[in-house]
Every structure is written in structure tokens, then in C-alpha cells.
Backbone as XML, in Angstrom:
<?xml version="1.0"?>
<chain id="A" units="angstrom">
  <residue number="1" name="UNK">
    <atom name="N" x="3.610" y="-1.792" z="2.724"/>
    <atom name="CA" x="4.974" y="-2.260" z="2.737"/>
    <atom name="C" x="5.724" y="-1.734" z="1.520"/>
  </residue>
  <residue number="2" name="UNK">
    <atom name="N" x="5.033" y="-1.702" z="0.401"/>
    <atom name="CA" x="5.672" y="-1.246" z="-0.825"/>
    <atom name="C" x="6.090" y="0.222" z="-0.721"/>
  </residue>
  <residue number="3" name="UNK">
    <atom name="N" x="5.222" y="1.056" z="-0.154"/>
    <atom name="CA" x="5.542" y="2.471" z="0.004"/>
    <atom name="C" x="6.768" y="2.628" z="0.904"/>
  </residue>
  <residue number="4" name="UNK">
    <atom name="N" x="6.815" y="1.890" z="2.003"/>
    <atom name="CA" x="7.960" y="1.971" z="2.913"/>
    <atom name="C" x="9.229" y="1.429" z="2.263"/>
  </residue>
  <residue number="5" name="UNK">
    <atom name="N" x="9.099" y="0.397" z="1.459"/>
    <atom name="CA" x="10.270" y="-0.172" z="0.794"/>
    <atom name="C" x="10.852" y="0.785" z="-0.235"/>
  </residue>
  <residue number="6" name="UNK">
    <atom name="N" x="9.992" y="1.410" z="-0.999"/>
    <atom name="CA" x="10.468" y="2.316" z="-2.055"/>
    <atom name="C" x="10.836" y="3.704" z="-1.541"/>
  </residue>
  <residue number="7" name="UNK">
    <atom name="N" x="10.407" y="4.007" z="-0.310"/>
    <atom name="CA" x="10.677" y="5.325" z="0.287"/>
    <atom name="C" x="11.111" y="5.157" z="1.740"/>
  </residue>
  <residue number="8" name="UNK">
    <atom name="N" x="12.224" y="4.497" z="1.987"/>
    <atom name="CA" x="12.617" y="4.268" z="3.385"/>
    <atom name="C" x="12.814" y="5.580" z="4.132"/>
  </residue>
  <residue number="9" name="UNK">
    <atom name="N" x="12.352" y="5.568" z="5.392"/>
    <atom name="CA" x="12.537" y="6.734" z="6.234"/>
    <atom name="C" x="11.379" y="7.711" z="6.258"/>
  </residue>
  <residue number="10" name="UNK">
    <atom name="N" x="10.283" y="7.390" z="5.550"/>
    <atom name="CA" x="9.120" y="8.274" z="5.609"/>
    <atom name="C" x="8.501" y="8.246" z="6.997"/>
  </residue>
  <residue number="11" name="UNK">
    <atom name="N" x="7.743" y="9.282" z="7.325"/>
    <atom name="CA" x="7.017" y="9.358" z="8.589"/>
    <atom name="C" x="5.632" y="8.737" z="8.403"/>
  </residue>
  <residue number="12" name="UNK">
    <atom name="N" x="4.977" y="8.428" z="9.528"/>
    <atom name="CA" x="3.628" y="7.863" z="9.488"/>
    <atom name="C" x="2.688" y="8.716" z="8.632"/>
  </residue>
  <residue number="13" name="UNK">
    <atom name="N" x="2.723" y="10.022" z="8.852"/>
    <atom name="CA" x="1.799" y="10.914" z="8.145"/>
    <atom name="C" x="2.037" y="10.870" z="6.637"/>
  </residue>
  <residue number="14" name="UNK">
    <atom name="N" x="3.289" y="10.748" z="6.216"/>
    <atom name="CA" x="3.591" y="10.708" z="4.788"/>
    <atom name="C" x="3.098" y="9.417" z="4.145"/>
  </residue>
  <residue number="15" name="UNK">
    <atom name="N" x="3.278" y="8.300" z="4.829"/>
    <atom name="CA" x="2.829" y="7.022" z="4.276"/>
    <atom name="C" x="1.303" y="6.963" z="4.255"/>
  </residue>
  <residue number="16" name="UNK">
    <atom name="N" x="0.670" y="7.405" z="5.334"/>
    <atom name="CA" x="-0.801" y="7.365" z="5.365"/>
    <atom name="C" x="-1.388" y="8.265" z="4.287"/>
  </residue>
  <residue number="17" name="UNK">
    <atom name="N" x="-0.761" y="9.412" z="4.042"/>
    <atom name="CA" x="-1.235" y="10.294" z="2.973"/>
    <atom name="C" x="-1.074" y="9.626" z="1.604"/>
  </residue>
  <residue number="18" name="UNK">
    <atom name="N" x="0.053" y="8.976" z="1.383"/>
    <atom name="CA" x="0.290" y="8.296" z="0.109"/>
    <atom name="C" x="-0.724" y="7.178" z="-0.117"/>
  </residue>
  <residue number="19" name="UNK">
    <atom name="N" x="-1.133" y="6.520" z="0.964"/>
    <atom name="CA" x="-2.108" y="5.426" z="0.860"/>
    <atom name="C" x="-3.550" y="5.907" z="0.867"/>
  </residue>
  <residue number="20" name="UNK">
    <atom name="N" x="-3.753" y="7.171" z="1.236"/>
    <atom name="CA" x="-5.106" y="7.711" z="1.283"/>
    <atom name="C" x="-5.910" y="7.190" z="2.457"/>
  </residue>
  <residue number="21" name="UNK">
    <atom name="N" x="-5.226" y="6.905" z="3.569"/>
    <atom name="CA" x="-5.926" y="6.437" z="4.768"/>
    <atom name="C" x="-5.595" y="7.368" z="5.929"/>
  </residue>
  <residue number="22" name="UNK">
    <atom name="N" x="-6.404" y="7.288" z="6.980"/>
    <atom name="CA" x="-6.167" y="8.125" z="8.152"/>
    <atom name="C" x="-4.898" y="7.671" z="8.862"/>
  </residue>
  <residue number="23" name="UNK">
    <atom name="N" x="-4.198" y="8.645" z="9.416"/>
    <atom name="CA" x="-2.934" y="8.355" z="10.100"/>
    <atom name="C" x="-3.124" y="7.332" z="11.214"/>
  </residue>
  <residue number="24" name="UNK">
    <atom name="N" x="-4.179" y="7.474" z="12.010"/>
    <atom name="CA" x="-4.402" y="6.548" z="13.131"/>
    <atom name="C" x="-4.591" y="5.118" z="12.631"/>
  </residue>
  <residue number="25" name="UNK">
    <atom name="N" x="-5.271" y="4.956" z="11.498"/>
    <atom name="CA" x="-5.453" y="3.612" z="10.941"/>
    <atom name="C" x="-4.117" y="3.041" z="10.474"/>
  </residue>
  <residue number="26" name="UNK">
    <atom name="N" x="-3.278" y="3.904" z="9.892"/>
    <atom name="CA" x="-1.982" y="3.430" z="9.436"/>
    <atom name="C" x="-1.091" y="3.063" z="10.616"/>
  </residue>
  <residue number="27" name="UNK">
    <atom name="N" x="-1.139" y="3.826" z="11.696"/>
    <atom name="CA" x="-0.325" y="3.515" z="12.868"/>
    <atom name="C" x="-0.676" y="2.116" z="13.371"/>
  </residue>
  <residue number="28" name="UNK">
    <atom name="N" x="-1.960" y="1.786" z="13.443"/>
    <atom name="CA" x="-2.383" y="0.441" z="13.861"/>
    <atom name="C" x="-1.840" y="-0.621" z="12.907"/>
  </residue>
  <residue number="29" name="UNK">
    <atom name="N" x="-1.933" y="-0.349" z="11.627"/>
    <atom name="CA" x="-1.431" y="-1.282" z="10.616"/>
    <atom name="C" x="0.079" y="-1.467" z="10.780"/>
  </residue>
  <residue number="30" name="UNK">
    <atom name="N" x="0.801" y="-0.369" z="10.951"/>
    <atom name="CA" x="2.258" y="-0.461" z="11.093"/>
    <atom name="C" x="2.633" y="-1.188" z="12.374"/>
  </residue>
  <residue number="31" name="UNK">
    <atom name="N" x="1.849" y="-0.988" z="13.444"/>
    <atom name="CA" x="2.094" y="-1.721" z="14.694"/>
    <atom name="C" x="2.098" y="-3.219" z="14.429"/>
  </residue>
  <residue number="32" name="UNK">
    <atom name="N" x="1.146" y="-3.677" z="13.627"/>
    <atom name="CA" x="1.057" y="-5.114" z="13.319"/>
    <atom name="C" x="2.246" y="-5.588" z="12.485"/>
  </residue>
  <residue number="33" name="UNK">
    <atom name="N" x="2.681" y="-4.750" z="11.544"/>
    <atom name="CA" x="3.874" y="-5.109" z="10.761"/>
    <atom name="C" x="5.086" y="-5.214" z="11.681"/>
  </residue>
  <residue number="34" name="UNK">
    <atom name="N" x="5.181" y="-4.278" z="12.615"/>
    <atom name="CA" x="6.302" y="-4.270" z="13.554"/>
    <atom name="C" x="6.256" y="-5.504" z="14.467"/>
  </residue>
  <residue number="35" name="UNK">
    <atom name="N" x="5.073" y="-5.863" z="14.941"/>
    <atom name="CA" x="4.927" y="-7.037" z="15.815"/>
    <atom name="C" x="5.346" y="-8.319" z="15.099"/>
  </residue>
  <residue number="36" name="UNK">
    <atom name="N" x="5.141" y="-8.358" z="13.794"/>
    <atom name="CA" x="5.518" y="-9.543" z="13.006"/>
    <atom name="C" x="6.986" y="-9.517" z="12.577"/>
  </residue>
  <residue number="37" name="UNK">
    <atom name="N" x="7.701" y="-8.465" z="12.950"/>
    <atom name="CA" x="9.110" y="-8.360" z="12.600"/>
    <atom name="C" x="9.352" y="-7.958" z="11.159"/>
  </residue>
  <residue number="38" name="UNK">
    <atom name="N" x="8.344" y="-7.325" z="10.523"/>
    <atom name="CA" x="8.441" y="-6.954" z="9.113"/>
    <atom name="C" x="8.881" y="-5.512" z="8.910"/>
  </residue>
  <residue number="39" name="UNK">
    <atom name="N" x="8.770" y="-4.695" z="9.951"/>
    <atom name="CA" x="9.090" y="-3.274" z="9.829"/>
    <atom name="C" x="9.550" y="-2.745" z="11.178"/>
  </residue>
  <residue number="40" name="UNK">
    <atom name="N" x="10.249" y="-1.607" z="11.132"/>
    <atom name="CA" x="10.726" y="-0.971" z="12.361"/>
    <atom name="C" x="10.562" y="0.534" z="12.266"/>
  </residue>
  <residue number="41" name="UNK">
    <atom name="N" x="10.455" y="1.141" z="13.449"/>
    <atom name="CA" x="10.468" y="2.597" z="13.586"/>
    <atom name="C" x="11.825" y="2.993" z="14.151"/>
  </residue>
  <residue number="42" name="UNK">
    <atom name="N" x="12.384" y="4.056" z="13.594"/>
    <atom name="CA" x="13.636" y="4.620" z="14.117"/>
    <atom name="C" x="13.433" y="6.124" z="14.240"/>
  </residue>
  <residue number="43" name="UNK">
    <atom name="N" x="14.160" y="6.772" z="15.140"/>
    <atom name="CA" x="14.040" y="8.227" z="15.226"/>
    <atom name="C" x="14.361" y="8.870" z="13.871"/>
  </residue>
  <residue number="44" name="UNK">
    <atom name="N" x="13.517" y="9.801" z="13.448"/>
    <atom name="CA" x="13.739" y="10.486" z="12.164"/>
    <atom name="C" x="14.957" y="11.389" z="12.298"/>
  </residue>
  <residue number="45" name="UNK">
    <atom name="N" x="15.868" y="11.336" z="11.333"/>
    <atom name="CA" x="17.079" y="12.161" z="11.424"/>
    <atom name="C" x="16.780" y="13.658" z="11.482"/>
  </residue>
  <residue number="46" name="UNK">
    <atom name="N" x="15.745" y="14.097" z="10.784"/>
    <atom name="CA" x="15.441" y="15.529" z="10.720"/>
    <atom name="C" x="14.600" y="16.021" z="11.892"/>
  </residue>
  <residue number="47" name="UNK">
    <atom name="N" x="13.904" y="15.107" z="12.580"/>
    <atom name="CA" x="13.035" y="15.502" z="13.683"/>
    <atom name="C" x="12.919" y="14.309" z="14.626"/>
  </residue>
  <residue number="48" name="UNK">
    <atom name="N" x="13.675" y="14.319" z="15.678"/>
    <atom name="CA" x="13.742" y="13.163" z="16.573"/>
    <atom name="C" x="12.433" y="12.916" z="17.333"/>
  </residue>
  <residue number="49" name="UNK">
    <atom name="N" x="11.469" y="13.837" z="17.214"/>
    <atom name="CA" x="10.156" y="13.606" z="17.825"/>
    <atom name="C" x="9.318" y="12.667" z="16.969"/>
  </residue>
  <residue number="50" name="UNK">
    <atom name="N" x="9.690" y="12.507" z="15.711"/>
    <atom name="CA" x="8.962" y="11.651" z="14.772"/>
    <atom name="C" x="9.735" y="10.362" z="14.530"/>
  </residue>
  <residue number="51" name="UNK">
    <atom name="N" x="9.029" y="9.395" z="13.997"/>
    <atom name="CA" x="9.660" y="8.131" z="13.639"/>
    <atom name="C" x="9.790" y="8.012" z="12.126"/>
  </residue>
  <residue number="52" name="UNK">
    <atom name="N" x="10.918" y="7.465" z="11.712"/>
    <atom name="CA" x="11.123" y="7.107" z="10.314"/>
    <atom name="C" x="10.825" y="5.611" z="10.198"/>
  </residue>
  <residue number="53" name="UNK">
    <atom name="N" x="10.179" y="5.233" z="9.111"/>
    <atom name="CA" x="9.704" y="3.858" z="8.957"/>
    <atom name="C" x="10.556" y="3.102" z="7.941"/>
  </residue>
  <residue number="54" name="UNK">
    <atom name="N" x="10.881" y="1.860" z="8.294"/>
    <atom name="CA" x="11.721" y="1.025" z="7.445"/>
    <atom name="C" x="11.225" y="-0.418" z="7.477"/>
  </residue>
  <residue number="55" name="UNK">
    <atom name="N" x="11.442" y="-1.133" z="6.395"/>
    <atom name="CA" x="11.205" y="-2.574" z="6.388"/>
    <atom name="C" x="12.442" y="-3.271" z="6.930"/>
  </residue>
  <residue number="56" name="UNK">
    <atom name="N" x="12.224" y="-4.376" z="7.603"/>
    <atom name="CA" x="13.324" y="-5.216" z="8.058"/>
    <atom name="C" x="13.718" y="-6.152" z="6.910"/>
  </residue>
  <residue number="57" name="UNK">
    <atom name="N" x="14.838" y="-6.855" z="7.034"/>
    <atom name="CA" x="15.169" y="-7.859" z="6.016"/>
    <atom name="C" x="14.042" y="-8.888" z="5.832"/>
  </residue>
  <residue number="58" name="UNK">
    <atom name="N" x="13.389" y="-9.267" z="6.937"/>
    <atom name="CA" x="12.252" y="-10.197" z="6.847"/>
    <atom name="C" x="11.110" y="-9.563" z="6.048"/>
  </residue>
  <residue number="59" name="UNK">
    <atom name="N" x="10.850" y="-8.280" z="6.271"/>
    <atom name="CA" x="9.800" y="-7.575" z="5.535"/>
    <atom name="C" x="10.136" y="-7.463" z="4.060"/>
  </residue>
  <residue number="60" name="UNK">
    <atom name="N" x="11.392" y="-7.177" z="3.747"/>
    <atom name="CA" x="11.817" y="-7.089" z="2.348"/>
    <atom name="C" x="11.684" y="-8.442" z="1.652"/>
  </residue>
  <residue number="61" name="UNK">
    <atom name="N" x="12.028" y="-9.520" z="2.367"/>
    <atom name="CA" x="11.902" y="-10.863" z="1.792"/>
    <atom name="C" x="10.438" y="-11.201" z="1.518"/>
  </residue>
  <residue number="62" name="UNK">
    <atom name="N" x="9.556" y="-10.875" z="2.458"/>
    <atom name="CA" x="8.131" y="-11.127" z="2.244"/>
    <atom name="C" x="7.611" y="-10.314" z="1.067"/>
  </residue>
  <residue number="63" name="UNK">
    <atom name="N" x="8.010" y="-9.061" z="0.972"/>
    <atom name="CA" x="7.565" y="-8.214" z="-0.132"/>
    <atom name="C" x="8.048" y="-8.773" z="-1.470"/>
  </residue>
  <residue number="64" name="UNK">
    <atom name="N" x="9.270" y="-9.264" z="-1.531"/>
    <atom name="CA" x="9.785" y="-9.890" z="-2.753"/>
    <atom name="C" x="8.932" y="-11.090" z="-3.132"/>
  </residue>
  <residue number="65" name="UNK">
    <atom name="N" x="8.592" y="-11.912" z="-2.157"/>
    <atom name="CA" x="7.743" y="-13.084" z="-2.402"/>
    <atom name="C" x="6.351" y="-12.663" z="-2.879"/>
  </residue>
  <residue number="66" name="UNK">
    <atom name="N" x="5.768" y="-11.666" z="-2.228"/>
    <atom name="CA" x="4.439" y="-11.194" z="-2.620"/>
    <atom name="C" x="4.443" y="-10.584" z="-4.020"/>
  </residue>
  <residue number="67" name="UNK">
    <atom name="N" x="5.502" y="-9.865" z="-4.369"/>
    <atom name="CA" x="5.617" y="-9.308" z="-5.720"/>
    <atom name="C" x="5.681" y="-10.413" z="-6.762"/>
  </residue>
  <residue number="68" name="UNK">
    <atom name="N" x="6.393" y="-11.503" z="-6.457"/>
    <atom name="CA" x="6.464" y="-12.638" z="-7.386"/>
    <atom name="C" x="5.087" y="-13.281" z="-7.564"/>
  </residue>
  <residue number="69" name="UNK">
    <atom name="N" x="4.347" y="-13.430" z="-6.473"/>
    <atom name="CA" x="2.994" y="-13.989" z="-6.557"/>
    <atom name="C" x="2.078" y="-13.084" z="-7.376"/>
  </residue>
  <residue number="70" name="UNK">
    <atom name="N" x="2.193" y="-11.773" z="-7.156"/>
    <atom name="CA" x="1.369" y="-10.819" z="-7.902"/>
    <atom name="C" x="1.690" y="-10.897" z="-9.388"/>
  </residue>
  <residue number="71" name="UNK">
    <atom name="N" x="2.968" y="-11.026" z="-9.730"/>
    <atom name="CA" x="3.376" y="-11.119" z="-11.125"/>
    <atom name="C" x="2.809" y="-12.391" z="-11.765"/>
  </residue>
  <residue number="72" name="UNK">
    <atom name="N" x="2.868" y="-13.507" z="-11.062"/>
    <atom name="CA" x="2.294" y="-14.760" z="-11.565"/>
    <atom name="C" x="0.792" y="-14.609" z="-11.797"/>
  </residue>
  <residue number="73" name="UNK">
    <atom name="N" x="0.119" y="-13.964" z="-10.861"/>
    <atom name="CA" x="-1.328" y="-13.750" z="-10.994"/>
    <atom name="C" x="-1.633" y="-12.893" z="-12.227"/>
  </residue>
  <residue number="74" name="UNK">
    <atom name="N" x="-0.867" y="-11.824" z="-12.426"/>
    <atom name="CA" x="-1.055" y="-10.958" z="-13.602"/>
    <atom name="C" x="-0.888" y="-11.758" z="-14.894"/>
  </residue>
  <residue number="75" name="UNK">
    <atom name="N" x="0.107" y="-12.632" z="-14.930"/>
    <atom name="CA" x="0.330" y="-13.453" z="-16.130"/>
    <atom name="C" x="-0.859" y="-14.376" z="-16.390"/>
  </residue>
  <residue number="76" name="UNK">
    <atom name="N" x="-1.366" y="-15.022" z="-15.329"/>
    <atom name="CA" x="-2.530" y="-15.909" z="-15.485"/>
    <atom name="C" x="-3.757" y="-15.130" z="-15.944"/>
  </residue>
  <residue number="77" name="UNK">
    <atom name="N" x="-3.955" y="-13.956" z="-15.375"/>
    <atom name="CA" x="-5.091" y="-13.121" z="-15.745"/>
    <atom name="C" x="-4.999" y="-12.716" z="-17.210"/>
  </residue>
  <residue number="78" name="UNK">
    <atom name="N" x="-3.836" y="-12.250" z="-17.625"/>
    <atom name="CA" x="-3.643" y="-11.825" z="-19.012"/>
    <atom name="C" x="-3.802" y="-13.005" z="-19.960"/>
  </residue>
  <residue number="79" name="UNK">
    <atom name="N" x="-3.345" y="-14.161" z="-19.544"/>
    <atom name="CA" x="-3.509" y="-15.369" z="-20.354"/>
    <atom name="C" x="-4.984" y="-15.711" z="-20.529"/>
  </residue>
  <residue number="80" name="UNK">
    <atom name="N" x="-5.761" y="-15.504" z="-19.469"/>
    <atom name="CA" x="-7.187" y="-15.854" z="-19.506"/>
    <atom name="C" x="-8.017" y="-14.863" z="-20.312"/>
  </residue>
  <residue number="81" name="UNK">
    <atom name="N" x="-7.745" y="-13.573" z="-20.193"/>
    <atom name="CA" x="-8.608" y="-12.573" z="-20.848"/>
    <atom name="C" x="-7.902" y="-11.790" z="-21.948"/>
  </residue>
  <residue number="82" name="UNK">
    <atom name="N" x="-6.613" y="-12.020" z="-22.131"/>
    <atom name="CA" x="-5.871" y="-11.337" z="-23.187"/>
    <atom name="C" x="-5.445" y="-9.941" z="-22.757"/>
  </residue>
  <residue number="83" name="UNK">
    <atom name="N" x="-4.448" y="-9.396" z="-23.459"/>
    <atom name="CA" x="-3.955" y="-8.062" z="-23.105"/>
    <atom name="C" x="-5.026" y="-6.976" z="-23.205"/>
  </residue>
  <residue number="84" name="UNK">
    <atom name="N" x="-5.886" y="-7.066" z="-24.236"/>
    <atom name="CA" x="-6.937" y="-6.048" z="-24.383"/>
    <atom name="C" x="-7.960" y="-6.168" z="-23.259"/>
  </residue>
  <residue number="85" name="UNK">
    <atom name="N" x="-8.291" y="-7.399" z="-22.890"/>
    <atom name="CA" x="-9.229" y="-7.617" z="-21.793"/>
    <atom name="C" x="-8.672" y="-7.107" z="-20.474"/>
  </residue>
  <residue number="86" name="UNK">
    <atom name="N" x="-7.360" y="-7.296" z="-20.266"/>
    <atom name="CA" x="-6.712" y="-6.799" z="-19.058"/>
    <atom name="C" x="-6.797" y="-5.281" z="-18.998"/>
  </residue>
  <residue number="87" name="UNK">
    <atom name="N" x="-6.510" y="-4.620" z="-20.103"/>
    <atom name="CA" x="-6.585" y="-3.154" z="-20.144"/>
    <atom name="C" x="-8.009" y="-2.670" z="-19.879"/>
  </residue>
  <residue number="88" name="UNK">
    <atom name="N" x="-8.975" y="-3.366" z="-20.457"/>
    <atom name="CA" x="-10.375" y="-2.996" z="-20.240"/>
    <atom name="C" x="-10.757" y="-3.190" z="-18.774"/>
  </residue>
  <residue number="89" name="UNK">
    <atom name="N" x="-10.316" y="-4.297" z="-18.173"/>
    <atom name="CA" x="-10.598" y="-4.551" z="-16.761"/>
    <atom name="C" x="-10.019" y="-3.448" z="-15.885"/>
  </residue>
  <residue number="90" name="UNK">
    <atom name="N" x="-8.780" y="-3.054" z="-16.156"/>
    <atom name="CA" x="-8.143" y="-1.985" z="-15.380"/>
    <atom name="C" x="-8.930" y="-0.687" z="-15.519"/>
  </residue>
  <residue number="91" name="UNK">
    <atom name="N" x="-9.367" y="-0.379" z="-16.739"/>
    <atom name="CA" x="-10.139" y="0.838" z="-16.961"/>
    <atom name="C" x="-11.456" y="0.789" z="-16.176"/>
  </residue>
  <residue number="92" name="UNK">
    <atom name="N" x="-12.153" y="-0.349" z="-16.222"/>
    <atom name="CA" x="-13.429" y="-0.472" z="-15.510"/>
    <atom name="C" x="-13.237" y="-0.406" z="-13.994"/>
  </residue>
  <residue number="93" name="UNK">
    <atom name="N" x="-12.210" y="-1.056" z="-13.487"/>
    <atom name="CA" x="-11.950" y="-0.993" z="-12.050"/>
    <atom name="C" x="-11.600" y="0.427" z="-11.611"/>
  </residue>
  <residue number="94" name="UNK">
    <atom name="N" x="-10.885" y="1.160" z="-12.451"/>
    <atom name="CA" x="-10.579" y="2.560" z="-12.142"/>
    <atom name="C" x="-11.855" y="3.382" z="-12.043"/>
  </residue>
  <residue number="95" name="UNK">
    <atom name="N" x="-12.813" y="3.100" z="-12.929"/>
    <atom name="CA" x="-14.092" y="3.813" z="-12.876"/>
    <atom name="C" x="-14.848" y="3.481" z="-11.599"/>
  </residue>
  <residue number="96" name="UNK">
    <atom name="N" x="-14.790" y="2.225" z="-11.164"/>
    <atom name="CA" x="-15.452" y="1.832" z="-9.925"/>
    <atom name="C" x="-14.822" y="2.572" z="-8.744"/>
  </residue>
  <residue number="97" name="UNK">
    <atom name="N" x="-13.510" y="2.630" z="-8.720"/>
    <atom name="CA" x="-12.815" y="3.347" z="-7.637"/>
    <atom name="C" x="-13.214" y="4.811" z="-7.637"/>
  </residue>
  <residue number="98" name="UNK">
    <atom name="N" x="-13.223" y="5.431" z="-8.810"/>
    <atom name="CA" x="-13.616" y="6.842" z="-8.898"/>
    <atom name="C" x="-15.058" y="7.047" z="-8.435"/>
  </residue>
  <residue number="99" name="UNK">
    <atom name="N" x="-15.933" y="6.118" z="-8.770"/>
    <atom name="CA" x="-17.343" y="6.243" z="-8.401"/>
    <atom name="C" x="-17.567" y="6.079" z="-6.899"/>
  </residue>
  <residue number="100" name="UNK">
    <atom name="N" x="-16.638" y="5.423" z="-6.216"/>
    <atom name="CA" x="-16.784" y="5.183" z="-4.783"/>
    <atom name="C" x="-16.249" y="6.334" z="-3.940"/>
  </residue>
  <residue number="101" name="UNK">
    <atom name="N" x="-15.855" y="7.423" z="-4.563"/>
    <atom name="CA" x="-15.325" y="8.570" z="-3.829"/>
    <atom name="C" x="-16.165" y="9.807" z="-4.121"/>
  </residue>
  <residue number="102" name="UNK">
    <atom name="N" x="-16.344" y="10.581" z="-3.073"/>
    <atom name="CA" x="-17.035" y="11.858" z="-3.241"/>
    <atom name="C" x="-16.047" y="12.859" z="-3.820"/>
  </residue>
  <residue number="103" name="UNK">
    <atom name="N" x="-16.500" y="14.040" z="-4.211"/>
    <atom name="CA" x="-15.568" y="15.066" z="-4.726"/>
    <atom name="C" x="-14.468" y="15.419" z="-3.719"/>
  </residue>
  <residue number="104" name="UNK">
    <atom name="N" x="-14.742" y="15.254" z="-2.426"/>
    <atom name="CA" x="-13.734" y="15.561" z="-1.407"/>
    <atom name="C" x="-12.718" y="14.445" z="-1.259"/>
  </residue>
  <residue number="105" name="UNK">
    <atom name="N" x="-12.898" y="13.332" z="-1.989"/>
    <atom name="CA" x="-11.959" y="12.233" z="-1.911"/>
    <atom name="C" x="-12.202" y="11.291" z="-0.753"/>
  </residue>
  <residue number="106" name="UNK">
    <atom name="N" x="-13.400" y="11.341" z="-0.146"/>
    <atom name="CA" x="-13.726" y="10.482" z="0.980"/>
    <atom name="C" x="-14.546" y="9.312" z="0.460"/>
  </residue>
  <residue number="107" name="UNK">
    <atom name="N" x="-14.124" y="8.112" z="0.829"/>
    <atom name="CA" x="-14.823" y="6.927" z="0.358"/>
    <atom name="C" x="-16.253" y="6.911" z="0.880"/>
  </residue>
  <residue number="108" name="UNK">
    <atom name="N" x="-17.161" y="6.477" z="0.023"/>
    <atom name="CA" x="-18.570" y="6.362" z="0.363"/>
    <atom name="C" x="-18.884" y="4.881" z="0.495"/>
  </residue>
  <residue number="109" name="UNK">
    <atom name="N" x="-19.695" y="4.522" z="1.481"/>
    <atom name="CA" x="-20.035" y="3.106" z="1.644"/>
    <atom name="C" x="-20.917" y="2.648" z="0.498"/>
  </residue>
  <residue number="110" name="UNK">
    <atom name="N" x="-20.885" y="1.335" z="0.257"/>
    <atom name="CA" x="-21.655" y="0.762" z="-0.847"/>
    <atom name="C" x="-23.153" y="0.922" z="-0.647"/>
  </residue>
  <residue number="111" name="UNK">
    <atom name="N" x="-23.591" y="1.073" z="0.617"/>
    <atom name="CA" x="-25.018" y="1.177" z="0.907"/>
    <atom name="C" x="-25.579" y="2.551" z="0.557"/>
  </residue>
  <residue number="112" name="UNK">
    <atom name="N" x="-24.729" y="3.540" z="0.411"/>
    <atom name="CA" x="-25.219" y="4.904" z="0.132"/>
    <atom name="C" x="-25.532" y="5.116" z="-1.310"/>
  </residue>
</chain>
């Protein structure tokens, strides 16, 4: 939702690439957002064979609410572990993410 909000009018392939997921998986995800009234597809101005993706007012309102919740969570986390602890946590989580990808950028299952 955030990618669509900050980049209204992107195509499915552009959003899925930005998220690092397969286009077909993103189409399913977007279908669910559309069914909930959070997003819409419109003909792309540059290529009417493609769809441009947009959030609805309901989707924008939900995203605003979710951003506020995320901000509150960040404050609680920083309060609990301190700014240095937060930075260290981010660094360690980044290493975990990097370790879960092969050189080709394909996620590897935890069992491998």
C-alpha cells in the first residue's frame, strides 16, 4: 500500500519489482486490496493494455492509521532498548535478511 500511495499510477510489474515479489503473487495481493475497497486499477495513461494502481480514500485512511500505529510501536521499542539498541537491532535484522538471500536475490527457506 505504501508503494502505491507514494507512487500512484504504477503498473503491477513495477510494484512487484519494488517489493521483490513475483508479479503473480502481487496481483493476488492487489486483488484482495481491491475487494476490500482499499485500492483500484485504472487504465494506464501511457498504455491502455496495462493497469495503473491507486489507493482509494479508504485505503489512504487505513495507511495513515497503520503509519500512526507503526510510529507508536517504534517509540515504545526505542524507549525499551534505547536509541543505540534500536540501531543495533536494525543492523542485526539487516544481516538476517541478507543471509536469507542467495547471490541471485532469491529467498532461501529456513530449512536449507
